[in-house]
Structures are given as C-alpha cells and as structure tokens.
N, C-alpha and C positions, 0 to 999 in steps of 0.2 A: 448144315455150319459152315462150307465154307472147305476151302481147305486144309487150315488146321482145326483140329479137333478137342475138347478137353475130356482127358479120360476119366477113367471110374475113378485109378488111384488120386487124381487131384482134384475131386470134387470129393473123397472120401478124406484126403490130407484136410481139409477146411475145419475141421472135427475139433481142432484140436484149439482152434480160437474162441469157439464158444467155449469151452473149460476154462480158456486163458481169460477173458473179459469173465465169467463171474467169477472170479477170485478176484483179478485187480481193482472192478471199479469198488466193488466194499472196501475195496484198500488205500482206495485214493479218497475215498468220504472222509475212512477214520484216521489219516492224516492230514484229511484240509483242514479242520479247528487249528491244530498247534501252528503250522505252517502260517495262516490267519493270522493269528496272534502273534508270532515272532515276526511276519516278517510284516506286515501289514497290508499297505496298497502292490506292495508287491507280490503279493499271491495271488495275481490277477497271472502271471507266467505262469504257475503250479495250475492253475484254473483253465488254462488253456491249451497246457502242456503238461503233463497227460488227461486233462480235464475232461476239454472238449472231445479229443484223442478216442479217450475210453465212453464216453459218454453216445456219441456221433455211431461209434463202433459196437454197440448194445443196442443200437435204435433201431440198424441196420443189419443186426442178425436175428433179429427179432421179424424182422422185416422178410425176412431169406427164411427163417423157421416158418412165418408163413406160409412161404409158397413154397416150405418142403423142398429145398435143393439141395443138401446135401447126404446124404441116403441114413448113413450111420450115425446116426445121431438120433432122441427123442422130441421132434420138432415140439409136437405138445407143450413139455417141460419148458424148454429152452423159451418157444415165446411165449406161455404166461409168466416165465422167472425173470425174461429182461423186459417185458411188460411192464411187471412190478418197480422191477428195479430203476426204470427210469420215467416214475411216479404216473404211468399209463393206466388207463381201465380195459384190461383185454379184450374187455366183447364190444368196444364202442368202433377199434383198428381192425376188430374180426367181420364185423359187418361192413366196413367203410370202403374196406382198399379194396375192393374186388370192382366195386364201385367207378374205382381211382382208375383203374385200369379199362376197364369197356366205356366209360363216360368219359374219359381226360380228355380235359379243353374242352370243356362244358358244364355248364352250369348245372348240370343232373351228377357230376362230380363229388360226393358227400364228404371226400377226405377235404377236399380243399377250398369246398365252396358250399360249407352244411349249413349255410342262409339263404342257398340259390344266389339269384341275379338281383341285387338293389339298385333300382333304379334310378331311386332318390341317387344326386351325385354328393351332395354334402354328410346323406346318412354313409357312403360308399367312402368318400374321406376318412370317417372319425372307423370305420369298421379297418380300412387300409390298416392306419394308424398304428392301432390297437394288436392288429396282427403282426405287424414290423416289429413293435416293439413288445410282446409278450410270447411272439412266434409260436411254435408248433402248439406249445402251451394252450393257446387260447383255440384255434380251430377243434381241439380235442374236446375241450369243456364245455364250446356250442353244441358239436355235434352231441353230446350227450345227452343234452336238453331237449335241440331238434329229434331225437330220433321218438320222443316221448308222441309227436303229431304226425313223424315222414311216414307214411303209408307204407314205406318199403321197409320201413324199420319197426313201427312198433310194435308189431306185432313176436317180436322175436329180440328188439332189449329187453332188460328186463333193470328196471332201477333201484330195483333192492340190492343188485348186486355192486352198486355202485358204492356202500357205505362200507360193504366187502373188503372191495380196491382198497378205501380209506383206510380201513385198518391196516390192512398187510401196509399199505407205503409209511404208515407209524411205526409201524413196530420194527421195520426194515430199519427205516430211518433213527427210530427211538433206539434201538440197541446199536448201533455204529457210533451214535451219539454217544451214548451211556458209556461204553467202552470207552472213547477218546475221552470222555474225562474223568474214568476212575486212572488210567495212565498218565494224562500229562493234567489232571488236573485245570482244564479249558469248562470256564463258566457254561451254563446253560445259552445265555443270551448269545456269546460269541459262538456256540455248537451251531445256533436255529440261524444266525447272519453268514456264515461261509456257507451253509448247506444251503440259505436259501439265494444268496449272491451266485452262487456259483450254479444252480438248476436254473435260475433263468439268463447267465451265458448260457448255459448250454442249448436251451429251448430256443433263445433267440439265432444263434449260430447254426443249428441244423435246420431251424426254416429256411436260412439266408441259399444253404444248398439245394432246396426243394423249393426255393422262389427262382433259382438260374435257370432249374428244368422246367420247372411250369407255369413262374409269377405271373398273376394279371393276364395270362395269354387265354383266349376265346375262340375256337376254331366252328368255323359253321362247313361242314364236310362230312365227310363219312369216315367211320374206323381207321382206315387205314391213313387217311388226310390227317387227321388229327392226330393221329400216334406221330407223323413222321415229324410235326412240328415242338416235338420234346427238344429242348435247348440242353446243348453239351457245352460242357465248360473246359476250352481247349489250354493245354500248359504251356502256354505263351510267354507266362515273364511269372517273377517274382514269387508275386500274392495268389495267382494261380493256381502256381505250384503249390504251394502251403496252403490251400482251402483243398484242394485236392486230398494233398497228405491229409489234413486235420477229419478230412469228410472219406476217406479210404477210397477216394476214385467215384466215388457214389456216383456227381455230374459228370464225369470225363465221355463214359458212352452210353448216357442214360438212354440215347433213344434204343440202343439195345435193348434195354429192356422193357421198350415198351413192344416194339416189335417184333422183338423174339420171348416173347416171355416167359417161355418153359425155359430156356437156359441159363446158366447160372454164370452172370459173365462178366459183375462187377471186379471179382478178385481176380479175372484174366485179362488186362486192356490189353489192346491191338491182337486176340484171338481170332475175332470176327469182323471181315467190313463193315463199315458205314455202308446204308443206305445214299447212292447219291444225293437226295436231297435233304441229306440232314442238317439238321441247323448250329452251325459251330459258333458260341461268341466267348466275346473276353469281358474282363471287370467293367471295363469302360461301358460295353453294348449295355452290361447289365446295370450297371448307373440308371442307364434310361429308361429301362424299365422299373426302378426303382420313385425314379424322379415320377413317371406317371402313374405309380400306383397311389401315392402322395399327393397327387393333386384333383385322383378320380380317373384317369384317363383310363380305359380300357383296352388293351389290343388284342381286335378284335381281324381275323380275317378270314 
C-alpha cells in the first residue's frame, strides 16, 4: 500500500456514513416539495446542496457495498437499499460493474458502453447527446434491455425483476410524497415535478463525474495500460473543488480505484501515491472531452 496504511478502525468508521445517508436522503426528498413550492426556481440551491451531495453519496456507497469495502456493515442490505433509493435496478449494476473494471476503456465495458461500439457517427452523436442530458439513468436503462440479447448476461439477467424494482421505487417515492402532501399540503403534481427535476439533475451531475474519469476514452492496450488512463480531477480551482466536494472526491484519485481495486481509498485522499503515468486533468481539459463527445469524435489511444 505504500508508506501510509489505512487501518481497520478507519475502515470500520465508515459505517456511520451508510446509516447517515440512509436517513438523510429520504429526509431531503420529504422537504423538497415544500421548498419547491415556497421558493420556486431558487429550489435549485437545495437541489445542489444537499441534493446532489446526498444522491452521489448514496450512489458511491452502493458502489462500495458492491466492493464490500467496509467490513462491519451488511453490504448486501446497503447495496440493494441504496440501489432502490436512487432508482436503480440492483441486478443491472451487480452484473455490469465487474466488466467496468475488467474491460475499462474498451467497448466491452458494459457499464459505460452498453451498446458497444457505434460505428455510425451521426448515431454516435445522438447517443452521446442523450447520455449527456439524461446521465447515468440513460446508460442503465439501455443496459437493462441490452442484457436480454447480450450473451454475457442473458442467462443471468431476469427481466421479471424489473417490475419489482419499479414497484419498490414507486412505494419509496410515493410514501415520501404522500407524507409531504399530508404534512405540508403540497399538491401531487408539485411533488412529482420537484422529484423529477431533482432526480434528473442528480443523474446528470453524477454522470459528469463519471465522464471526467472515463468519458469518450478508448485505450487499445493491455489491462494495466487501460487502467492507467483513468482520469483524475485535480483540486486546482474553485470549480474543481466544488465538484469534488459534491461527489465526495470520487474523481480526485480515481486511477487508484482501478489500479488498486481491493483498497478502499475514496474517503482517504493522499494515503496512496499516484502511479507515475496517472492522467490528471482540470475542468478545462474535460471541456475538450465534452466537446468531442458532442461532435462524435472518440478519444482513442
């Protein structure tokens, strides 16, 4: 691990955050409709913080439950619970995330490229635009249906589980929405609109962090070389620092998550040295990636 190690007690201390987010994300949604009604467009401030902050946290804790990083929690429970809470079908991420690690920066990465290689440039542009606008929700929606014909997944994916997920999502949001209606007298359309806007913003923003790390990047090399191309957002400016704050430092040292996957490093920046060939970028660099996605140009190395 290098000169500095992460102790067992440090790992176990992360458990409190799982329970905190389990409480705070539903609480955020409960107050969202009344703030939307009272403040109108200014609700965007609340949607950014604590909204994005909590949503991305739930997503990362789901991810870390998949990896079983924290030894003193029920990882299966938190994985499934956080997946449902952020409106994800647990079985999809369960199946694709391993390919993200084993096939990163290739078209075989089923998490980032569920449609594989799109050779037709206009089609690639359309796909990229939809992906940018709708974020991670779009990728997982596509993955859910691609799995029905993908030989890697069709024997494991169960389409009948999707209606179960939809039912759980409906009960989760419906219960919180009903309680908000009863307590604050908010109309159902206002509740639905506030939820929809917040969830869209969360999906969009979370995927921007993911695109900073991996977006539009295809590396024709071996496993080690492909992992080393994982991008890391440097905390060099106020906007970079704001993104890292809202996304809990996920893209700050993301190359370490891919080169040293068994180590739980996201909450402990600076504990492990970067590989010499690590790719550090700023938001200005990411803007170039963003533009190339929009015009359908692929970054191939």
